[in-house]
PDB file with SEQRES, HELIX, SHEET and CRYST1 records, atoms N, CA, C and O in Angstrom:
SEQRES   1 A   80  MET ALA ASP LEU LYS VAL ARG GLN LEU ASP GLU ARG VAL          
SEQRES   2 A   80  ALA ARG ALA LEU LYS THR ARG ALA SER ARG ARG GLY VAL          
SEQRES   3 A   80  SER LEU GLU GLU GLU VAL ARG THR THR LEU ALA ALA SER          
SEQRES   4 A   80  VAL ALA ALA ARG ARG ASP ALA PHE ARG ARG ARG ALA ALA          
SEQRES   5 A   80  ALA LEU ARG ALA ALA THR SER ALA SER PRO ARG LYS GLY          
SEQRES   6 A   80  THR ASP SER ALA ARG THR ILE ARG ARG GLU ARG ASP ALA          
SEQRES   7 A   80  SER GLY                                                      
HELIX    1 AA1 GLU A   11  ARG A   24  1                                  14    
HELIX    2 AA2 LEU A   28  THR A   58  1                                  31    
HELIX    3 AA3 SER A   68  SER A   79  1                                  12    
CRYST1    1.000    1.000    1.000  90.00  90.00  90.00 P 1           1          
ATOM      1  N   MET A   1      65.719 231.081 -21.829  1.00  0.00           N  
ATOM      2  CA  MET A   1      66.186 229.855 -21.908  1.00  0.00           C  
ATOM      3  C   MET A   1      65.012 228.822 -22.524  1.00  0.00           C  
ATOM      4  O   MET A   1      63.810 229.016 -22.338  1.00  0.00           O  
ATOM      5  N   ALA A   2      65.456 227.899 -23.149  1.00  0.00           N  
ATOM      6  CA  ALA A   2      64.391 226.907 -23.730  1.00  0.00           C  
ATOM      7  C   ALA A   2      64.370 225.682 -22.896  1.00  0.00           C  
ATOM      8  O   ALA A   2      65.376 225.242 -22.340  1.00  0.00           O  
ATOM      9  N   ASP A   3      63.158 225.131 -22.824  1.00  0.00           N  
ATOM     10  CA  ASP A   3      63.041 223.756 -22.254  1.00  0.00           C  
ATOM     11  C   ASP A   3      63.002 222.687 -23.373  1.00  0.00           C  
ATOM     12  O   ASP A   3      62.522 222.910 -24.484  1.00  0.00           O  
ATOM     13  N   LEU A   4      63.475 221.662 -23.042  1.00  0.00           N  
ATOM     14  CA  LEU A   4      63.573 220.534 -24.011  1.00  0.00           C  
ATOM     15  C   LEU A   4      63.408 219.152 -23.427  1.00  0.00           C  
ATOM     16  O   LEU A   4      64.069 218.743 -22.473  1.00  0.00           O  
ATOM     17  N   LYS A   5      62.487 218.465 -24.057  1.00  0.00           N  
ATOM     18  CA  LYS A   5      62.217 217.128 -23.506  1.00  0.00           C  
ATOM     19  C   LYS A   5      62.625 216.080 -24.629  1.00  0.00           C  
ATOM     20  O   LYS A   5      62.124 216.168 -25.749  1.00  0.00           O  
ATOM     21  N   VAL A   6      63.468 215.170 -24.337  1.00  0.00           N  
ATOM     22  CA  VAL A   6      63.913 214.144 -25.326  1.00  0.00           C  
ATOM     23  C   VAL A   6      63.233 212.774 -25.166  1.00  0.00           C  
ATOM     24  O   VAL A   6      63.393 212.107 -24.144  1.00  0.00           O  
ATOM     25  N   ARG A   7      62.528 212.400 -26.116  1.00  0.00           N  
ATOM     26  CA  ARG A   7      61.820 210.991 -25.939  1.00  0.00           C  
ATOM     27  C   ARG A   7      62.535 210.041 -26.688  1.00  0.00           C  
ATOM     28  O   ARG A   7      63.236 210.344 -27.653  1.00  0.00           O  
ATOM     29  N   GLN A   8      62.365 208.827 -26.240  1.00  0.00           N  
ATOM     30  CA  GLN A   8      62.873 207.634 -26.916  1.00  0.00           C  
ATOM     31  C   GLN A   8      64.437 207.630 -27.015  1.00  0.00           C  
ATOM     32  O   GLN A   8      65.033 207.198 -28.002  1.00  0.00           O  
ATOM     33  N   LEU A   9      64.949 208.065 -26.084  1.00  0.00           N  
ATOM     34  CA  LEU A   9      66.451 208.151 -25.875  1.00  0.00           C  
ATOM     35  C   LEU A   9      66.976 206.802 -25.659  1.00  0.00           C  
ATOM     36  O   LEU A   9      66.512 206.147 -24.725  1.00  0.00           O  
ATOM     37  N   ASP A  10      67.933 206.284 -26.447  1.00  0.00           N  
ATOM     38  CA  ASP A  10      68.562 204.926 -26.232  1.00  0.00           C  
ATOM     39  C   ASP A  10      69.035 204.762 -24.817  1.00  0.00           C  
ATOM     40  O   ASP A  10      69.776 205.621 -24.340  1.00  0.00           O  
ATOM     41  N   GLU A  11      68.678 203.769 -24.143  1.00  0.00           N  
ATOM     42  CA  GLU A  11      69.015 203.453 -22.841  1.00  0.00           C  
ATOM     43  C   GLU A  11      70.591 203.529 -22.638  1.00  0.00           C  
ATOM     44  O   GLU A  11      71.026 204.078 -21.625  1.00  0.00           O  
ATOM     45  N   ARG A  12      71.342 203.056 -23.463  1.00  0.00           N  
ATOM     46  CA  ARG A  12      72.789 203.181 -23.437  1.00  0.00           C  
ATOM     47  C   ARG A  12      73.301 204.596 -23.389  1.00  0.00           C  
ATOM     48  O   ARG A  12      74.246 204.928 -22.673  1.00  0.00           O  
ATOM     49  N   VAL A  13      72.660 205.393 -24.154  1.00  0.00           N  
ATOM     50  CA  VAL A  13      73.090 206.833 -24.139  1.00  0.00           C  
ATOM     51  C   VAL A  13      72.728 207.530 -22.787  1.00  0.00           C  
ATOM     52  O   VAL A  13      73.496 208.338 -22.265  1.00  0.00           O  
ATOM     53  N   ALA A  14      71.614 207.207 -22.285  1.00  0.00           N  
ATOM     54  CA  ALA A  14      71.145 207.702 -21.025  1.00  0.00           C  
ATOM     55  C   ALA A  14      72.095 207.155 -19.872  1.00  0.00           C  
ATOM     56  O   ALA A  14      72.480 207.884 -18.958  1.00  0.00           O  
ATOM     57  N   ARG A  15      72.405 205.963 -19.973  1.00  0.00           N  
ATOM     58  CA  ARG A  15      73.321 205.410 -18.845  1.00  0.00           C  
ATOM     59  C   ARG A  15      74.651 206.053 -19.006  1.00  0.00           C  
ATOM     60  O   ARG A  15      75.260 206.404 -17.995  1.00  0.00           O  
ATOM     61  N   ALA A  16      75.154 206.236 -20.188  1.00  0.00           N  
ATOM     62  CA  ALA A  16      76.439 206.894 -20.248  1.00  0.00           C  
ATOM     63  C   ALA A  16      76.369 208.353 -19.805  1.00  0.00           C  
ATOM     64  O   ALA A  16      77.308 208.821 -19.162  1.00  0.00           O  
ATOM     65  N   LEU A  17      75.364 209.053 -20.099  1.00  0.00           N  
ATOM     66  CA  LEU A  17      75.277 210.409 -19.625  1.00  0.00           C  
ATOM     67  C   LEU A  17      75.118 210.449 -18.120  1.00  0.00           C  
ATOM     68  O   LEU A  17      75.720 211.301 -17.468  1.00  0.00           O  
ATOM     69  N   LYS A  18      74.386 209.622 -17.589  1.00  0.00           N  
ATOM     70  CA  LYS A  18      74.351 209.453 -16.100  1.00  0.00           C  
ATOM     71  C   LYS A  18      75.569 209.176 -15.367  1.00  0.00           C  
ATOM     72  O   LYS A  18      75.840 209.747 -14.310  1.00  0.00           O  
ATOM     73  N   THR A  19      76.401 208.190 -15.990  1.00  0.00           N  
ATOM     74  CA  THR A  19      77.673 207.918 -15.492  1.00  0.00           C  
ATOM     75  C   THR A  19      78.641 209.073 -15.523  1.00  0.00           C  
ATOM     76  O   THR A  19      79.348 209.351 -14.554  1.00  0.00           O  
ATOM     77  N   ARG A  20      78.655 209.746 -16.673  1.00  0.00           N  
ATOM     78  CA  ARG A  20      79.495 210.919 -16.864  1.00  0.00           C  
ATOM     79  C   ARG A  20      79.202 211.981 -15.759  1.00  0.00           C  
ATOM     80  O   ARG A  20      80.084 212.489 -15.067  1.00  0.00           O  
ATOM     81  N   ALA A  21      77.920 212.253 -15.670  1.00  0.00           N  
ATOM     82  CA  ALA A  21      77.344 213.219 -14.661  1.00  0.00           C  
ATOM     83  C   ALA A  21      77.835 212.879 -13.380  1.00  0.00           C  
ATOM     84  O   ALA A  21      78.364 213.736 -12.671  1.00  0.00           O  
ATOM     85  N   SER A  22      77.696 211.604 -12.990  1.00  0.00           N  
ATOM     86  CA  SER A  22      78.066 211.226 -11.664  1.00  0.00           C  
ATOM     87  C   SER A  22      79.628 211.368 -11.439  1.00  0.00           C  
ATOM     88  O   SER A  22      80.046 211.768 -10.353  1.00  0.00           O  
ATOM     89  N   ARG A  23      80.409 211.067 -12.379  1.00  0.00           N  
ATOM     90  CA  ARG A  23      81.833 211.077 -12.308  1.00  0.00           C  
ATOM     91  C   ARG A  23      82.261 212.585 -12.115  1.00  0.00           C  
ATOM     92  O   ARG A  23      83.217 212.908 -11.409  1.00  0.00           O  
ATOM     93  N   ARG A  24      81.392 213.565 -12.871  1.00  0.00           N  
ATOM     94  CA  ARG A  24      81.774 214.915 -12.703  1.00  0.00           C  
ATOM     95  C   ARG A  24      81.241 215.587 -11.514  1.00  0.00           C  
ATOM     96  O   ARG A  24      81.636 216.706 -11.186  1.00  0.00           O  
ATOM     97  N   GLY A  25      80.370 214.946 -10.871  1.00  0.00           N  
ATOM     98  CA  GLY A  25      79.692 215.459  -9.740  1.00  0.00           C  
ATOM     99  C   GLY A  25      78.697 216.415 -10.000  1.00  0.00           C  
ATOM    100  O   GLY A  25      78.496 217.341  -9.213  1.00  0.00           O  
ATOM    101  N   VAL A  26      78.006 216.259 -11.121  1.00  0.00           N  
ATOM    102  CA  VAL A  26      76.835 217.241 -11.592  1.00  0.00           C  
ATOM    103  C   VAL A  26      75.650 216.467 -11.878  1.00  0.00           C  
ATOM    104  O   VAL A  26      75.665 215.244 -12.016  1.00  0.00           O  
ATOM    105  N   SER A  27      74.581 217.225 -11.969  1.00  0.00           N  
ATOM    106  CA  SER A  27      73.266 216.571 -12.314  1.00  0.00           C  
ATOM    107  C   SER A  27      73.307 216.058 -13.658  1.00  0.00           C  
ATOM    108  O   SER A  27      74.114 216.494 -14.479  1.00  0.00           O  
ATOM    109  N   LEU A  28      72.443 215.117 -13.933  1.00  0.00           N  
ATOM    110  CA  LEU A  28      72.144 214.685 -15.378  1.00  0.00           C  
ATOM    111  C   LEU A  28      71.773 215.858 -16.296  1.00  0.00           C  
ATOM    112  O   LEU A  28      72.267 216.012 -17.413  1.00  0.00           O  
ATOM    113  N   GLU A  29      70.898 216.644 -15.759  1.00  0.00           N  
ATOM    114  CA  GLU A  29      70.539 217.893 -16.592  1.00  0.00           C  
ATOM    115  C   GLU A  29      71.757 218.790 -17.070  1.00  0.00           C  
ATOM    116  O   GLU A  29      71.894 219.233 -18.211  1.00  0.00           O  
ATOM    117  N   GLU A  30      72.601 218.975 -16.019  1.00  0.00           N  
ATOM    118  CA  GLU A  30      73.845 219.809 -16.332  1.00  0.00           C  
ATOM    119  C   GLU A  30      74.811 219.065 -17.288  1.00  0.00           C  
ATOM    120  O   GLU A  30      75.500 219.692 -18.093  1.00  0.00           O  
ATOM    121  N   GLU A  31      74.847 217.798 -17.193  1.00  0.00           N  
ATOM    122  CA  GLU A  31      75.689 216.980 -18.075  1.00  0.00           C  
ATOM    123  C   GLU A  31      75.058 217.071 -19.577  1.00  0.00           C  
ATOM    124  O   GLU A  31      75.776 217.261 -20.559  1.00  0.00           O  
ATOM    125  N   VAL A  32      73.741 216.925 -19.651  1.00  0.00           N  
ATOM    126  CA  VAL A  32      73.182 217.080 -20.990  1.00  0.00           C  
ATOM    127  C   VAL A  32      73.436 218.392 -21.562  1.00  0.00           C  
ATOM    128  O   VAL A  32      73.847 218.505 -22.717  1.00  0.00           O  
ATOM    129  N   ARG A  33      73.184 219.507 -20.716  1.00  0.00           N  
ATOM    130  CA  ARG A  33      73.394 220.796 -21.228  1.00  0.00           C  
ATOM    131  C   ARG A  33      74.859 221.026 -21.774  1.00  0.00           C  
ATOM    132  O   ARG A  33      75.072 221.518 -22.882  1.00  0.00           O  
ATOM    133  N   THR A  34      75.796 220.646 -20.945  1.00  0.00           N  
ATOM    134  CA  THR A  34      77.166 220.692 -21.309  1.00  0.00           C  
ATOM    135  C   THR A  34      77.547 219.898 -22.611  1.00  0.00           C  
ATOM    136  O   THR A  34      78.335 220.329 -23.453  1.00  0.00           O  
ATOM    137  N   THR A  35      76.912 218.715 -22.679  1.00  0.00           N  
ATOM    138  CA  THR A  35      77.272 217.846 -23.827  1.00  0.00           C  
ATOM    139  C   THR A  35      76.675 218.562 -25.127  1.00  0.00           C  
ATOM    140  O   THR A  35      77.378 218.694 -26.129  1.00  0.00           O  
ATOM    141  N   LEU A  36      75.404 219.004 -25.081  1.00  0.00           N  
ATOM    142  CA  LEU A  36      74.819 219.664 -26.193  1.00  0.00           C  
ATOM    143  C   LEU A  36      75.665 220.919 -26.585  1.00  0.00           C  
ATOM    144  O   LEU A  36      76.023 221.117 -27.746  1.00  0.00           O  
ATOM    145  N   ALA A  37      75.957 221.734 -25.572  1.00  0.00           N  
ATOM    146  CA  ALA A  37      76.612 222.927 -25.947  1.00  0.00           C  
ATOM    147  C   ALA A  37      78.020 222.604 -26.564  1.00  0.00           C  
ATOM    148  O   ALA A  37      78.418 223.283 -27.510  1.00  0.00           O  
ATOM    149  N   ALA A  38      78.741 221.642 -26.082  1.00  0.00           N  
ATOM    150  CA  ALA A  38      80.033 221.280 -26.644  1.00  0.00           C  
ATOM    151  C   ALA A  38      79.804 220.711 -28.068  1.00  0.00           C  
ATOM    152  O   ALA A  38      80.671 220.874 -28.927  1.00  0.00           O  
ATOM    153  N   SER A  39      78.711 220.079 -28.324  1.00  0.00           N  
ATOM    154  CA  SER A  39      78.513 219.481 -29.732  1.00  0.00           C  
ATOM    155  C   SER A  39      78.271 220.666 -30.736  1.00  0.00           C  
ATOM    156  O   SER A  39      78.831 220.683 -31.832  1.00  0.00           O  
ATOM    157  N   VAL A  40      77.451 221.616 -30.335  1.00  0.00           N  
ATOM    158  CA  VAL A  40      77.310 222.663 -31.070  1.00  0.00           C  
ATOM    159  C   VAL A  40      78.441 223.482 -31.409  1.00  0.00           C  
ATOM    160  O   VAL A  40      78.637 223.914 -32.544  1.00  0.00           O  
ATOM    161  N   ALA A  41      79.279 223.720 -30.292  1.00  0.00           N  
ATOM    162  CA  ALA A  41      80.526 224.518 -30.528  1.00  0.00           C  
ATOM    163  C   ALA A  41      81.510 223.835 -31.349  1.00  0.00           C  
ATOM    164  O   ALA A  41      82.241 224.484 -32.097  1.00  0.00           O  
ATOM    165  N   ALA A  42      81.583 222.536 -31.259  1.00  0.00           N  
ATOM    166  CA  ALA A  42      82.448 221.702 -32.133  1.00  0.00           C  
ATOM    167  C   ALA A  42      82.198 221.804 -33.508  1.00  0.00           C  
ATOM    168  O   ALA A  42      83.123 221.872 -34.318  1.00  0.00           O  
ATOM    169  N   ARG A  43      80.841 221.821 -33.881  1.00  0.00           N  
ATOM    170  CA  ARG A  43      80.430 221.808 -35.236  1.00  0.00           C  
ATOM    171  C   ARG A  43      80.750 223.203 -35.842  1.00  0.00           C  
ATOM    172  O   ARG A  43      81.195 223.335 -36.982  1.00  0.00           O  
ATOM    173  N   ARG A  44      80.476 224.292 -34.947  1.00  0.00           N  
ATOM    174  CA  ARG A  44      80.598 225.638 -35.385  1.00  0.00           C  
ATOM    175  C   ARG A  44      82.252 225.878 -35.675  1.00  0.00           C  
ATOM    176  O   ARG A  44      82.681 226.511 -36.640  1.00  0.00           O  
ATOM    177  N   ASP A  45      83.000 225.305 -34.744  1.00  0.00           N  
ATOM    178  CA  ASP A  45      84.488 225.524 -34.984  1.00  0.00           C  
ATOM    179  C   ASP A  45      84.894 224.800 -36.214  1.00  0.00           C  
ATOM    180  O   ASP A  45      85.690 225.329 -36.990  1.00  0.00           O  
ATOM    181  N   ALA A  46      84.394 223.613 -36.443  1.00  0.00           N  
ATOM    182  CA  ALA A  46      84.866 222.756 -37.596  1.00  0.00           C  
ATOM    183  C   ALA A  46      84.455 223.590 -38.873  1.00  0.00           C  
ATOM    184  O   ALA A  46      85.270 223.691 -39.790  1.00  0.00           O  
ATOM    185  N   PHE A  47      83.282 224.157 -38.956  1.00  0.00           N  
ATOM    186  CA  PHE A  47      82.852 225.035 -40.104  1.00  0.00           C  
ATOM    187  C   PHE A  47      83.776 226.160 -40.170  1.00  0.00           C  
ATOM    188  O   PHE A  47      84.249 226.437 -41.272  1.00  0.00           O  
ATOM    189  N   ARG A  48      84.123 226.895 -39.075  1.00  0.00           N  
ATOM    190  CA  ARG A  48      84.941 227.990 -39.302  1.00  0.00           C  
ATOM    191  C   ARG A  48      86.367 227.598 -39.808  1.00  0.00           C  
ATOM    192  O   ARG A  48      86.940 228.327 -40.618  1.00  0.00           O  
ATOM    193  N   ARG A  49      86.909 226.527 -39.369  1.00  0.00           N  
ATOM    194  CA  ARG A  49      88.195 225.859 -39.832  1.00  0.00           C  
ATOM    195  C   ARG A  49      88.033 225.657 -41.356  1.00  0.00           C  
ATOM    196  O   ARG A  49      88.899 226.074 -42.126  1.00  0.00           O  
ATOM    197  N   ARG A  50      86.906 225.005 -41.803  1.00  0.00           N  
ATOM    198  CA  ARG A  50      86.827 224.745 -43.199  1.00  0.00           C  
ATOM    199  C   ARG A  50      86.646 225.998 -44.091  1.00  0.00           C  
ATOM    200  O   ARG A  50      87.097 226.052 -45.236  1.00  0.00           O  
ATOM    201  N   ALA A  51      85.975 226.980 -43.512  1.00  0.00           N  
ATOM    202  CA  ALA A  51      85.791 228.225 -44.256  1.00  0.00           C  
ATOM    203  C   ALA A  51      87.255 228.922 -44.348  1.00  0.00           C  
ATOM    204  O   ALA A  51      87.645 229.440 -45.394  1.00  0.00           O  
ATOM    205  N   ALA A  52      87.923 228.892 -43.325  1.00  0.00           N  
ATOM    206  CA  ALA A  52      89.337 229.600 -43.299  1.00  0.00           C  
ATOM    207  C   ALA A  52      90.091 228.959 -44.387  1.00  0.00           C  
ATOM    208  O   ALA A  52      90.629 229.660 -45.245  1.00  0.00           O  
ATOM    209  N   ALA A  53      90.177 227.494 -44.416  1.00  0.00           N  
ATOM    210  CA  ALA A  53      90.873 226.851 -45.283  1.00  0.00           C  
ATOM    211  C   ALA A  53      90.489 227.159 -46.750  1.00  0.00           C  
ATOM    212  O   ALA A  53      91.356 227.257 -47.619  1.00  0.00           O  
ATOM    213  N   LEU A  54      89.226 227.302 -46.994  1.00  0.00           N  
ATOM    214  CA  LEU A  54      88.794 227.599 -48.284  1.00  0.00           C  
ATOM    215  C   LEU A  54      89.100 229.056 -48.668  1.00  0.00           C  
ATOM    216  O   LEU A  54      89.370 229.379 -49.824  1.00  0.00           O  
ATOM    217  N   ARG A  55      89.047 229.863 -47.705  1.00  0.00           N  
ATOM    218  CA  ARG A  55      89.466 231.299 -48.071  1.00  0.00           C  
ATOM    219  C   ARG A  55      90.986 231.281 -48.373  1.00  0.00           C  
ATOM    220  O   ARG A  55      91.388 231.965 -49.315  1.00  0.00           O  
ATOM    221  N   ALA A  56      91.776 230.617 -47.712  1.00  0.00           N  
ATOM    222  CA  ALA A  56      93.263 230.465 -47.962  1.00  0.00           C  
ATOM    223  C   ALA A  56      93.416 229.918 -49.257  1.00  0.00           C  
ATOM    224  O   ALA A  56      94.194 230.410 -50.074  1.00  0.00           O  
ATOM    225  N   ALA A  57      92.685 228.884 -49.498  1.00  0.00           N  
ATOM    226  CA  ALA A  57      92.929 228.084 -50.858  1.00  0.00           C  
ATOM    227  C   ALA A  57      92.582 228.984 -51.990  1.00  0.00           C  
ATOM    228  O   ALA A  57      93.224 228.831 -53.029  1.00  0.00           O  
ATOM    229  N   THR A  58      91.633 229.929 -51.941  1.00  0.00           N  
ATOM    230  CA  THR A  58      91.122 230.679 -52.999  1.00  0.00           C  
ATOM    231  C   THR A  58      91.717 232.123 -53.036  1.00  0.00           C  
ATOM    232  O   THR A  58      91.335 232.933 -53.881  1.00  0.00           O  
ATOM    233  N   SER A  59      92.636 232.414 -52.124  1.00  0.00           N  
ATOM    234  CA  SER A  59      93.181 233.760 -52.189  1.00  0.00           C  
ATOM    235  C   SER A  59      94.615 233.780 -52.804  1.00  0.00           C  
ATOM    236  O   SER A  59      95.549 234.402 -52.299  1.00  0.00           O  
ATOM    237  N   ALA A  60      94.695 233.061 -53.909  1.00  0.00           N  
ATOM    238  CA  ALA A  60      96.034 232.996 -54.630  1.00  0.00           C  
ATOM    239  C   ALA A  60      96.132 234.431 -55.285  1.00  0.00           C  
ATOM    240  O   ALA A  60      95.179 235.201 -55.412  1.00  0.00           O  
ATOM    241  N   SER A  61      97.331 234.650 -55.649  1.00  0.00           N  
ATOM    242  CA  SER A  61      97.675 235.905 -56.374  1.00  0.00           C  
ATOM    243  C   SER A  61      96.938 235.982 -57.710  1.00  0.00           C  
ATOM    244  O   SER A  61      96.777 234.952 -58.365  1.00  0.00           O  
ATOM    245  N   PRO A  62      96.470 237.196 -58.151  1.00  0.00           N  
ATOM    246  CA  PRO A  62      95.825 237.364 -59.404  1.00  0.00           C  
ATOM    247  C   PRO A  62      96.452 236.703 -60.574  1.00  0.00           C  
ATOM    248  O   PRO A  62      95.744 236.181 -61.434  1.00  0.00           O  
ATOM    249  N   ARG A  63      97.858 236.700 -60.655  1.00  0.00           N  
ATOM    250  CA  ARG A  63      98.552 236.210 -61.716  1.00  0.00           C  
ATOM    251  C   ARG A  63      98.408 234.703 -61.751  1.00  0.00           C  
ATOM    252  O   ARG A  63      98.253 234.127 -62.828  1.00  0.00           O  
ATOM    253  N   LYS A  64      98.452 234.077 -60.647  1.00  0.00           N  
ATOM    254  CA  LYS A  64      98.405 232.602 -60.587  1.00  0.00           C  
ATOM    255  C   LYS A  64      97.019 232.021 -60.723  1.00  0.00           C  
ATOM    256  O   LYS A  64      96.858 230.969 -61.341  1.00  0.00           O  
ATOM    257  N   GLY A  65      95.998 232.680 -60.159  1.00  0.00           N  
ATOM    258  CA  GLY A  65      94.545 232.279 -60.180  1.00  0.00           C  
ATOM    259  C   GLY A  65      94.448 231.084 -59.286  1.00  0.00           C  
ATOM    260  O   GLY A  65      95.412 230.681 -58.635  1.00  0.00           O  
ATOM    261  N   THR A  66      93.187 230.490 -59.264  1.00  0.00           N  
ATOM    262  CA  THR A  66      92.936 229.302 -58.582  1.00  0.00           C  
ATOM    263  C   THR A  66      92.187 228.305 -59.401  1.00  0.00           C  
ATOM    264  O   THR A  66      91.590 228.630 -60.427  1.00  0.00           O  
ATOM    265  N   ASP A  67      92.226 227.081 -58.935  1.00  0.00           N  
ATOM    266  CA  ASP A  67      91.496 226.095 -59.640  1.00  0.00           C  
ATOM    267  C   ASP A  67      90.267 225.758 -58.779  1.00  0.00           C  
ATOM    268  O   ASP A  67      90.362 224.902 -57.900  1.00  0.00           O  
ATOM    269  N   SER A  68      89.172 226.381 -58.999  1.00  0.00           N  
ATOM    270  CA  SER A  68      88.071 226.258 -58.112  1.00  0.00           C  
ATOM    271  C   SER A  68      87.507 224.796 -58.188  1.00  0.00           C  
ATOM    272  O   SER A  68      87.032 224.317 -57.159  1.00  0.00           O  
ATOM    273  N   ALA A  69      87.528 224.122 -59.239  1.00  0.00           N  
ATOM    274  CA  ALA A  69      86.967 222.769 -59.308  1.00  0.00           C  
ATOM    275  C   ALA A  69      87.861 221.763 -58.368  1.00  0.00           C  
ATOM    276  O   ALA A  69      87.362 220.837 -57.729  1.00  0.00           O  
ATOM    277  N   ARG A  70      89.082 222.047 -58.381  1.00  0.00           N  
ATOM    278  CA  ARG A  70      90.018 221.221 -57.409  1.00  0.00           C  
ATOM    279  C   ARG A  70      89.591 221.461 -55.988  1.00  0.00           C  
ATOM    280  O   ARG A  70      89.410 220.513 -55.224  1.00  0.00           O  
ATOM    281  N   THR A  71      89.417 222.799 -55.595  1.00  0.00           N  
ATOM    282  CA  THR A  71      89.002 223.246 -54.265  1.00  0.00           C  
ATOM    283  C   THR A  71      87.674 222.638 -53.837  1.00  0.00           C  
ATOM    284  O   THR A  71      87.520 222.164 -52.712  1.00  0.00           O  
ATOM    285  N   ILE A  72      86.628 222.667 -54.852  1.00  0.00           N  
ATOM    286  CA  ILE A  72      85.378 222.248 -54.501  1.00  0.00           C  
ATOM    287  C   ILE A  72      85.401 220.714 -54.344  1.00  0.00           C  
ATOM    288  O   ILE A  72      84.763 220.189 -53.432  1.00  0.00           O  
ATOM    289  N   ARG A  73      86.114 219.995 -55.205  1.00  0.00           N  
ATOM    290  CA  ARG A  73      86.247 218.450 -55.054  1.00  0.00           C  
ATOM    291  C   ARG A  73      86.904 218.066 -53.723  1.00  0.00           C  
ATOM    292  O   ARG A  73      86.498 217.095 -53.084  1.00  0.00           O  
ATOM    293  N   ARG A  74      87.947 218.853 -53.299  1.00  0.00           N  
ATOM    294  CA  ARG A  74      88.605 218.551 -52.033  1.00  0.00           C  
ATOM    295  C   ARG A  74      87.634 218.776 -50.875  1.00  0.00           C  
ATOM    296  O   ARG A  74      87.652 218.004 -49.917  1.00  0.00           O  
ATOM    297  N   GLU A  75      86.829 219.755 -50.926  1.00  0.00           N  
ATOM    298  CA  GLU A  75      85.910 220.156 -49.825  1.00  0.00           C  
ATOM    299  C   GLU A  75      84.827 219.013 -49.795  1.00  0.00           C  
ATOM    300  O   GLU A  75      84.507 218.467 -48.739  1.00  0.00           O  
ATOM    301  N   ARG A  76      84.308 218.699 -50.953  1.00  0.00           N  
ATOM    302  CA  ARG A  76      83.212 217.835 -51.072  1.00  0.00           C  
ATOM    303  C   ARG A  76      83.721 216.436 -50.641  1.00  0.00           C  
ATOM    304  O   ARG A  76      82.885 215.720 -50.091  1.00  0.00           O  
ATOM    305  N   ASP A  77      84.970 215.942 -50.810  1.00  0.00           N  
ATOM    306  CA  ASP A  77      85.517 214.731 -50.463  1.00  0.00           C  
ATOM    307  C   ASP A  77      85.750 214.667 -48.909  1.00  0.00           C  
ATOM    308  O   ASP A  77      85.590 213.647 -48.238  1.00  0.00           O  
ATOM    309  N   ALA A  78      86.135 215.849 -48.442  1.00  0.00           N  
ATOM    310  CA  ALA A  78      86.310 215.924 -46.976  1.00  0.00           C  
ATOM    311  C   ALA A  78      84.988 215.879 -46.212  1.00  0.00           C  
ATOM    312  O   ALA A  78      84.991 215.480 -45.047  1.00  0.00           O  
ATOM    313  N   SER A  79      83.894 216.255 -46.789  1.00  0.00           N  
ATOM    314  CA  SER A  79      82.596 216.364 -46.099  1.00  0.00           C  
ATOM    315  C   SER A  79      81.969 214.959 -46.160  1.00  0.00           C  
ATOM    316  O   SER A  79      81.046 214.717 -45.383  1.00  0.00           O  
ATOM    317  N   GLY A  80      82.378 214.043 -46.989  1.00  0.00           N  
ATOM    318  CA  GLY A  80      81.783 212.795 -47.058  1.00  0.00           C  
ATOM    319  C   GLY A  80      80.802 212.773 -47.971  1.00  0.00           C  
ATOM    320  O   GLY A  80      80.163 211.739 -48.165  1.00  0.00           O  
TER     321      GLY A  80                                                      
END                                                                             
């Protein structure tokens, strides 16, 4: 396990985390662990969904082919 110290955390963020921890009946440390893990999992899941969509978009039949430029533009626009 890694140890992590967060410096210069915005006071509003710290208060929100403390409030959430209190409501859930867990320590602030546990709330931060849970929040960070959920954030990483959400990004990983979003990447997997995008990758699956790209695979589906580029797996057209050989006769039909694909328009890779259109697929790339759509993915670029969705990413911001």
